[in-house]
C-alpha positions in Angstrom: 15.0 -9.9 -39.4 18.0 -7.5 -40.3 21.0 -9.4 -41.3 23.6 -6.1 -39.7 25.9 -7.1 -42.7 29.2 -6.1 -42.0 30.6 -4.3 -44.8 30.3 -1.4 -47.4 29.4 -3.0 -51.0 31.2 -0.7 -52.8 34.6 -0.2 -50.6 34.8 -3.1 -48.4 34.8 -0.2 -45.3 34.2 -2.0 -41.3 30.0 -1.5 -40.6 30.1 -2.8 -37.4 26.4 -3.6 -36.1 27.2 -0.3 -33.8 27.9 1.6 -37.0 25.7 5.6 -37.6 27.4 4.9 -41.1 25.7 1.9 -42.6 23.1 2.3 -44.8 20.7 0.3 -46.4 18.0 0.1 -49.0 14.8 -1.9 -49.2 16.5 -5.8 -49.7 19.4 -4.9 -47.6 22.2 -3.9 -49.5 24.4 -2.0 -47.2 26.8 0.6 -47.6 28.7 3.5 -45.9 27.5 7.0 -45.7 30.3 8.2 -47.8 29.5 5.5 -50.5 25.6 6.3 -50.3 25.8 10.1 -50.8 29.0 10.0 -53.1 28.7 7.4 -55.1 25.3 6.4 -55.5 23.7 9.8 -54.9 21.2 8.4 -51.8 20.1 6.2 -54.6 21.0 2.2 -55.4 20.8 1.0 -59.0 19.9 -2.2 -58.5 16.3 -1.6 -57.1 16.3 1.7 -57.3 14.7 2.1 -54.0 16.8 4.5 -51.2 18.8 3.8 -49.3 18.0 5.3 -45.7 20.0 4.7 -41.9 20.5 1.2 -40.6 19.1 0.4 -37.7 21.4 -0.4 -34.5 20.8 -3.4 -32.7 20.9 -3.2 -29.1 24.0 -4.6 -27.5 21.7 -6.6 -25.4 20.3 -8.3 -28.4 23.1 -9.1 -30.1 24.1 -12.2 -28.0 20.4 -13.4 -29.5 20.6 -12.0 -32.0 24.2 -11.6 -33.7 24.9 -9.5 -36.7 25.5 -11.5 -40.2 29.5 -12.0 -40.6 29.1 -12.9 -44.4 30.8 -9.7 -46.5 29.1 -8.7 -50.0 31.4 -6.7 -52.3 30.3 -5.6 -55.6 32.9 -7.2 -57.8 34.0 -3.9 -59.4 32.8 -1.5 -56.6 30.4 1.0 -56.6 31.9 3.5 -58.6 30.7 0.8 -61.7 27.0 0.6 -60.9 26.4 4.5 -60.4 
């Protein structure tokens, strides 16, 4: 099951479970759409995978299957990774 991480790993922007701005790679690295599109240009350099829209979990399912609260942030942001 997807973790639905709560923030962009580049800029630390909040990305709640219902966010249409969240992008993920196959390892669930999570980014906001501005960072995914401009800084990372649609691909994450760590895994080489493409960044795609993160599915949104229906609110009714979040009660039983909550989103992660663990924030992940790249030490130097993604500008260093790109």
